[in-house]
C-alpha positions as CSV (number, residue, x, y, z in Angstrom):
1,X,15.8,86.3,-21.8
2,X,16.1,88.6,-18.1
3,X,17.9,85.7,-15.2
4,X,15.4,85.5,-12.5
5,X,15.9,87.4,-9.1
6,X,16.9,84.6,-7.1
7,X,19.4,83.3,-9.1
8,X,20.6,87.2,-10.1
9,X,20.7,87.1,-5.7
10,X,22.8,84.1,-5.4
11,X,25.5,85.2,-8.2
12,X,26.6,88.3,-6.0
13,X,26.3,86.3,-2.7
14,X,29.1,84.1,-4.8
15,X,30.5,86.8,-5.7
16,X,31.4,88.2,-2.4
17,X,32.3,84.7,-1.3
18,X,35.0,84.6,-3.3
19,X,35.7,88.2,-3.3
20,X,36.3,88.1,0.3
21,X,38.8,84.6,0.2
22,X,40.3,86.2,-2.7
23,X,40.7,89.3,-0.4
24,X,42.2,87.2,2.5
25,X,44.5,85.5,0.6
26,X,46.5,88.5,-0.1
27,X,45.8,89.8,3.6
28,X,47.3,86.0,4.4
29,X,50.6,86.5,2.1
30,X,51.3,89.7,3.5
31,X,50.4,89.5,7.4
32,X,53.3,86.3,7.1
33,X,56.4,85.3,8.4
34,X,59.1,84.1,6.3
35,X,61.2,82.4,8.4
36,X,65.3,82.4,6.4
37,X,66.6,79.1,8.7
38,X,64.4,76.6,7.6
39,X,63.1,78.7,4.3
40,X,59.3,78.6,4.5
41,X,56.5,81.1,5.4
42,X,54.5,80.9,8.4
43,X,51.5,82.1,9.0
44,X,50.7,84.5,11.6
45,X,46.5,84.6,11.9
46,X,44.0,82.2,11.5
47,X,42.1,82.8,8.2
48,X,38.7,81.0,8.6
49,X,37.5,81.4,4.5
50,X,41.0,80.2,2.9
51,X,40.8,77.0,6.2
52,X,44.8,78.3,7.2
53,X,45.1,78.3,11.2
54,X,48.0,79.9,12.8
55,X,51.3,79.2,12.6
56,X,50.6,76.4,9.6
57,X,53.3,76.6,6.8
58,X,51.9,78.1,3.9
59,X,55.3,77.7,0.9
60,X,58.5,76.0,1.6
61,X,61.2,75.1,-0.2
62,X,58.8,72.4,-2.4
63,X,56.4,74.4,-2.9
64,X,52.3,75.0,-1.4
65,X,52.5,73.2,2.0
66,X,48.4,74.0,3.0
67,X,46.5,72.0,1.4
68,X,43.6,74.3,1.1
69,X,46.2,77.0,-0.6
70,X,46.8,74.1,-3.7
71,X,45.4,75.2,-6.8
72,X,42.2,73.7,-8.1
73,X,42.8,69.9,-9.5
74,X,40.0,67.3,-11.6
75,X,38.1,64.9,-9.3
76,X,35.9,62.7,-10.0
77,X,32.6,63.6,-12.2
78,X,34.6,66.8,-13.7
79,X,34.0,69.0,-11.3
80,X,37.5,70.8,-8.7
81,X,37.7,70.9,-5.1
């Protein structure tokens, strides 16, 4: 059975959004600044698709600090955030 055209279109849109988010996340880590004194990785720009603001601490000694960059966790109902 062939998938409906409207569903294929929505699938493609979701794919593009995920791809853009992944590319932006890669760019964010490439452009981030490592502060040697405080042992922190700090963003240098705004990244709206990943919900990260300028000068936000992304990573420190204890791991990821920004809640938008943490791995997905299960929540009530079995969905991921």
